C-alpha positions as CSV (number, residue, x, y, z in Angstrom):
1,X,0.0,0.0,0.0
2,X,1.3,3.4,-1.0
3,X,-1.5,5.9,0.0
4,X,-4.9,5.9,1.4
5,X,-8.0,8.1,1.5
6,X,-10.8,7.1,3.9
7,X,-11.4,3.4,2.9
8,X,-9.7,3.6,-0.5
9,X,-6.0,2.6,-0.7
10,X,-3.5,2.9,-3.5
11,X,-1.6,-0.3,-4.2
12,X,1.4,-1.1,-6.3
13,X,2.1,-4.6,-7.8
14,X,5.4,-6.2,-8.2
15,X,5.3,-5.2,-11.9
16,X,5.0,-1.6,-10.9
17,X,1.3,-1.1,-11.8
18,X,-0.6,1.2,-9.4
19,X,-4.3,1.6,-8.8
20,X,-7.0,2.3,-6.1
21,X,-9.1,-0.3,-4.4
22,X,-11.3,-0.7,-1.3
23,X,-9.3,-1.7,1.8
24,X,-11.8,-4.4,2.7
25,X,-11.0,-6.2,-0.5
26,X,-7.3,-6.7,0.4
27,X,-6.1,-10.0,1.9
28,X,-2.9,-10.6,3.7
29,X,-0.8,-13.8,3.2
30,X,-2.0,-15.0,6.6
31,X,-5.6,-14.6,5.5
32,X,-4.9,-16.5,2.3
33,X,-3.5,-19.4,4.4
34,X,-6.6,-19.3,6.5
35,X,-8.8,-19.5,3.5
36,X,-6.9,-22.6,2.2
37,X,-7.2,-24.2,5.6
38,X,-10.9,-23.5,5.8
39,X,-11.5,-25.0,2.3
40,X,-9.5,-28.1,3.3
41,X,-11.6,-28.5,6.4
42,X,-14.9,-27.8,4.6
43,X,-14.2,-30.6,2.2
44,X,-14.9,-33.1,5.0
45,X,-18.2,-31.5,6.0
46,X,-21.4,-33.3,4.8
47,X,-23.5,-31.3,2.4
48,X,-27.0,-30.2,3.6
49,X,-28.2,-29.8,0.1
50,X,-27.5,-27.8,-3.0
51,X,-28.6,-24.1,-3.2
52,X,-28.9,-21.7,-6.1
53,X,-28.9,-17.9,-6.5
54,X,-30.9,-15.8,-8.9
55,X,-28.3,-13.0,-9.1
56,X,-24.5,-12.8,-8.3
57,X,-23.8,-13.2,-4.6
58,X,-20.5,-12.3,-2.8
59,X,-18.8,-14.9,-0.7
60,X,-17.0,-13.5,2.4
61,X,-14.1,-14.7,4.5
62,X,-16.2,-14.5,7.7
63,X,-19.9,-14.0,8.6
64,X,-19.8,-10.2,8.4
65,X,-21.0,-7.8,5.7
66,X,-17.8,-5.7,6.0
67,X,-15.4,-8.7,5.7
68,X,-13.4,-9.2,2.4
69,X,-15.2,-10.8,-0.5
70,X,-12.8,-13.2,-2.3
71,X,-15.3,-15.0,-4.6
72,X,-18.7,-14.5,-6.2
73,X,-21.4,-17.1,-7.0
74,X,-22.6,-16.4,-10.5
75,X,-26.2,-16.1,-11.5
76,X,-28.0,-19.5,-11.4
77,X,-24.8,-21.0,-9.9
78,X,-25.1,-23.8,-7.4
79,X,-23.2,-24.4,-4.1
80,X,-23.4,-26.9,-1.3
81,X,-24.7,-25.6,2.1
82,X,-22.6,-27.0,4.9
83,X,-23.2,-24.7,7.9
84,X,-25.1,-21.9,9.4
85,X,-24.4,-19.1,11.9
86,X,-26.4,-16.2,13.4
87,X,-24.1,-13.2,13.7
88,X,-24.6,-9.5,14.8
89,X,-24.6,-6.9,12.1
90,X,-21.7,-4.8,13.4
91,X,-18.8,-2.9,11.9
92,X,-15.3,-4.4,12.4
93,X,-12.6,-2.3,13.9
94,X,-9.9,-0.6,11.9
95,X,-7.5,-3.2,10.5
96,X,-4.6,-0.8,10.2
97,X,-3.3,2.4,11.8
98,X,-3.6,5.4,9.5
99,X,-0.3,6.8,10.8
100,X,1.5,4.0,9.0
101,X,0.4,5.1,5.5
102,X,0.8,8.5,3.8
103,X,-2.5,10.1,3.7
104,X,-3.6,12.1,0.6
105,X,-4.9,15.5,1.7
106,X,-8.3,16.5,0.4
107,X,-8.1,19.9,-1.2
108,X,-11.2,22.0,-0.7
109,X,-11.8,25.2,-2.6
110,X,-12.3,28.3,-0.5
111,X,-15.7,29.8,-0.5
112,X,-16.0,32.8,-2.8
113,X,-16.8,36.0,-1.0
114,X,-19.2,38.3,-2.9
115,X,-19.0,42.1,-3.0
116,X,-20.4,43.9,0.1
117,X,-24.0,45.0,-0.2
118,X,-24.6,48.7,-0.8
119,X,-28.1,48.6,0.8
120,X,-27.9,48.5,4.7
121,X,-30.1,46.1,6.5
122,X,-33.5,47.3,7.8
123,X,-33.7,48.7,11.3
124,X,-34.9,46.5,14.1
125,X,-38.5,46.8,15.3
126,X,-39.1,48.4,18.8
127,X,-39.3,46.0,21.7
128,X,-42.9,45.3,23.0
129,X,-43.9,47.2,26.1
130,X,-45.2,45.7,29.4
131,X,-48.8,44.6,29.7
132,X,-51.3,47.2,31.2
133,X,-51.9,45.0,34.4
134,X,-48.3,44.3,35.1
135,X,-48.7,45.6,38.8
136,X,-51.6,43.2,39.4
137,X,-49.5,40.3,38.0
138,X,-46.7,41.2,40.4
139,X,-48.8,40.7,43.6
140,X,-48.0,37.2,45.1
141,X,-50.8,34.6,45.5
142,X,-52.3,34.3,49.0
143,X,-52.0,30.5,48.9
144,X,-48.3,30.7,48.4
145,X,-48.0,32.9,51.6
146,X,-50.1,30.5,53.8
147,X,-48.2,28.5,56.4
148,X,-47.7,24.8,55.9
149,X,-50.5,22.5,57.2
150,X,-48.0,20.0,58.6
151,X,-45.5,20.5,61.4
152,X,-42.6,18.8,59.5
153,X,-41.3,20.4,56.3
154,X,-42.1,18.6,53.1
155,X,-39.0,17.2,51.5
156,X,-39.1,16.6,47.8
157,X,-37.0,13.7,46.6
158,X,-35.9,13.4,43.0
159,X,-37.2,10.3,41.3
160,X,-34.5,8.1,40.0
161,X,-34.0,8.3,36.2
162,X,-35.7,5.7,34.2
163,X,-33.1,3.7,32.3
164,X,-33.7,3.6,28.6
165,X,-34.2,0.2,27.0
166,X,-31.2,-1.0,25.1
167,X,-32.1,-1.3,21.4
168,X,-31.8,-4.8,20.0
169,X,-28.7,-5.6,18.0
170,X,-29.6,-6.4,14.3
171,X,-28.7,-9.9,13.4
172,X,-28.0,-11.7,10.1
173,X,-28.3,-15.3,9.0
174,X,-25.2,-16.6,7.3
175,X,-24.6,-19.9,5.5
176,X,-21.3,-21.6,5.0
177,X,-21.1,-22.8,1.4
178,X,-18.7,-24.9,-0.7
179,X,-18.3,-24.3,-4.4
180,X,-17.7,-26.7,-7.2
181,X,-13.9,-26.0,-7.1
182,X,-13.6,-26.6,-3.4
183,X,-13.7,-23.0,-2.2
184,X,-15.6,-22.3,1.0
185,X,-16.9,-19.1,2.5
186,X,-19.8,-17.3,4.1
187,X,-22.8,-15.8,2.3
188,X,-26.1,-14.2,3.5
189,X,-28.7,-16.9,3.8
190,X,-31.7,-14.9,2.4
191,X,-30.6,-14.9,-1.3
192,X,-30.0,-18.7,-1.2
193,X,-32.8,-21.0,-2.6
194,X,-32.5,-24.7,-1.9
195,X,-32.6,-26.6,-5.2
196,X,-35.2,-29.2,-4.3
197,X,-37.7,-30.0,-7.0
198,X,-40.7,-27.7,-7.2
199,X,-43.2,-30.5,-6.9
200,X,-41.9,-31.0,-3.4
201,X,-41.0,-27.4,-2.5
202,X,-44.6,-26.3,-3.0
203,X,-45.5,-28.0,0.3
204,X,-43.2,-25.6,2.3
205,X,-46.2,-23.4,3.2
206,X,-44.1,-20.3,3.4
207,X,-41.4,-21.8,5.6
208,X,-37.7,-21.7,4.6
209,X,-36.2,-25.1,3.5
210,X,-32.8,-25.4,5.2
211,X,-31.7,-28.8,4.1
212,X,-33.0,-31.7,2.0
213,X,-31.9,-35.3,1.2
214,X,-32.9,-38.2,-1.0
215,X,-34.1,-41.4,0.8
216,X,-34.1,-43.7,-2.2
217,X,-35.9,-43.9,-5.5
218,X,-39.4,-45.2,-6.6
219,X,-40.2,-46.4,-10.1
220,X,-43.7,-45.4,-11.2
221,X,-43.9,-46.9,-14.7
222,X,-41.6,-44.7,-16.8
223,X,-41.1,-42.2,-14.0
224,X,-38.3,-42.3,-11.4
225,X,-39.1,-40.3,-8.3
226,X,-37.1,-39.8,-5.1
227,X,-38.4,-40.0,-1.5
228,X,-37.3,-36.9,0.3
229,X,-36.3,-35.8,3.8
230,X,-36.3,-32.0,4.4
231,X,-35.9,-29.6,7.3
232,X,-37.6,-26.2,7.5
233,X,-37.7,-23.2,9.8
234,X,-40.7,-20.9,10.3
235,X,-38.7,-17.7,10.6
236,X,-35.0,-16.8,10.4
237,X,-32.6,-15.3,12.9
238,X,-32.7,-18.3,15.3
239,X,-29.8,-19.9,17.1
240,X,-30.8,-23.3,15.5
241,X,-31.2,-24.4,11.9
242,X,-34.7,-26.0,11.7
243,X,-37.8,-26.3,13.8
244,X,-39.5,-29.1,11.8
245,X,-38.6,-32.0,9.6
246,X,-40.7,-34.1,7.2
247,X,-40.4,-37.2,5.1
248,X,-42.2,-37.3,1.7
249,X,-43.0,-40.4,-0.3
250,X,-44.1,-40.9,-3.8
251,X,-47.6,-42.5,-3.9
252,X,-47.9,-45.1,-6.6
253,X,-51.7,-45.0,-6.2
254,X,-52.3,-41.2,-6.4
255,X,-49.1,-40.4,-8.4
256,X,-48.1,-37.5,-6.2
257,X,-46.0,-36.8,-3.1
258,X,-47.5,-37.4,0.3
259,X,-46.3,-36.9,3.9
260,X,-45.1,-40.1,5.6
261,X,-43.8,-38.6,8.8
262,X,-43.6,-35.1,10.2
263,X,-42.4,-33.6,13.5
264,X,-42.8,-30.0,14.5
265,X,-41.8,-27.7,17.4
266,X,-38.2,-28.9,17.6
267,X,-34.9,-27.1,17.8
268,X,-32.5,-28.9,15.4
269,X,-28.9,-28.2,14.4
270,X,-26.6,-29.2,11.6
271,X,-25.4,-31.6,10.5
272,X,-28.2,-33.8,9.2
273,X,-26.8,-37.0,7.7
274,X,-28.4,-39.7,5.5
275,X,-27.1,-43.2,4.8
276,X,-28.6,-45.0,1.8
277,X,-26.1,-47.8,1.7
278,X,-28.1,-50.4,3.7
279,X,-31.3,-52.2,3.0
280,X,-33.3,-49.4,4.5
281,X,-32.3,-45.7,4.5
282,X,-31.2,-44.2,7.8
283,X,-30.9,-40.6,8.8
284,X,-29.7,-38.8,11.9
285,X,-30.8,-35.5,13.4
286,X,-29.3,-33.3,16.2
287,X,-32.1,-32.1,18.4
288,X,-32.3,-30.1,21.6
289,X,-33.9,-31.6,24.7
290,X,-36.0,-29.6,27.1
291,X,-33.0,-29.0,29.3
292,X,-31.0,-27.5,26.4
293,X,-28.7,-30.6,25.9
294,X,-28.1,-31.9,22.4
295,X,-29.3,-35.3,21.5
296,X,-28.4,-37.2,18.3
297,X,-31.4,-39.3,17.1
298,X,-31.2,-42.0,14.4
299,X,-34.2,-42.9,12.3
300,X,-34.9,-45.7,9.8
301,X,-37.1,-45.4,6.7
302,X,-38.7,-48.7,5.9
303,X,-41.3,-48.7,3.2
304,X,-43.5,-45.8,4.2
305,X,-42.8,-45.8,7.9
306,X,-40.2,-44.0,10.0
307,X,-38.9,-45.4,13.3
308,X,-36.4,-44.0,15.8
309,X,-33.9,-46.7,16.6
310,X,-31.2,-44.9,18.6
311,X,-30.6,-41.8,20.7
312,X,-27.3,-40.6,22.2
313,X,-25.8,-37.3,23.6
314,X,-24.1,-35.1,21.1
315,X,-21.3,-32.6,21.5
316,X,-21.6,-29.5,19.2
317,X,-18.7,-28.8,16.9
318,X,-17.4,-25.2,16.5
319,X,-18.4,-23.3,13.4
320,X,-15.8,-23.3,10.8
321,X,-14.1,-19.9,10.4
322,X,-10.7,-18.3,9.6
323,X,-8.6,-18.1,12.8
324,X,-8.9,-14.7,14.4
325,X,-5.2,-14.3,14.6
326,X,-4.8,-14.1,10.9
327,X,-7.5,-11.5,10.3
328,X,-5.6,-8.2,10.8
329,X,-3.7,-6.9,7.8
330,X,-0.1,-6.2,8.6
331,X,1.0,-2.6,8.8
332,X,2.3,-1.4,5.4
333,X,5.8,-0.1,5.1
334,X,6.2,3.2,3.3
335,X,9.6,3.9,1.8
336,X,11.3,7.0,3.4
337,X,11.6,10.1,1.2
338,X,14.4,12.6,1.0
339,X,14.2,16.1,2.5
340,X,14.0,17.7,-0.9
341,X,11.0,15.5,-1.9
342,X,9.1,16.4,1.2
343,X,9.8,20.1,0.8
344,X,8.8,20.0,-2.8
345,X,5.5,18.4,-1.9
346,X,4.8,21.0,0.8
347,X,5.4,23.8,-1.6
348,X,3.2,22.2,-4.2
349,X,0.3,22.0,-1.7
350,X,0.9,25.5,-0.5
351,X,0.8,27.2,-3.9
352,X,-1.9,24.9,-5.4
């Protein structure tokens, strides 16, 4: 970095090319190492379903609107959703000290002074006189001169100030996504749309689909349909990922999707895992108990029936992020200039 102005910085490449860019779009070598480490770890995370976007969407290094964006999902592009986090919408602190970089002064033109006016301002109007009954108004009220009815003086105590309610901190839902080339990063959840077929998505009833999985296939003459498991949430900005899950089966009699199992009013967390390798599909869900502890439940899907076969305690894993130690950008080093160059620049600013 060579110069800066507010959030814009002037950079110089190794080939000598110079230009201006936003400071938030710069990444240090430590941040690049953190991105590679996050992508390698995200490759081992199970996918919670493919999602698409209807317009380009920026991918950030961390769940924050002001964090650097190093990648963009193109229009109608698909990514795998592998995580979720609820984060406050706050501004990050300054990532470098302005004293370390030469600041470009902003030149402001002096205001032009017009010629003095030849016409003097009008005189001030006279002040209003006292009211005609000003003497009667000066007589004190008889009630104010009456002695107090009680023997002890009345002490007035100041009421304590009423504390103002703290305004709620705005929150954002973020999703950790993995691209086709293995890149991983954070995007806002709202622009994502899960790519489940429309003939199943029409039963969402206004709820957001957070994950979906295939539970095997059904052959209906020339048609091949999948049985589906999905999780949904009624409204966003919750510390969990879903509050309901449902199993859909393809009916050979009515030739449509029907609900085989549904459970509402739950607090579920990622990851949701499905195993179709056995004779009957199995899926596991991480649900909260009434005491707040996490429980991992395993279900089997046999025919058109769902049975819970196992339940065990579960320890939540930390959300995948870049290590905080690698986030600050190192202080740029500015080459020292000679006394003649500094004096020449001062004279140029003085006579500009």
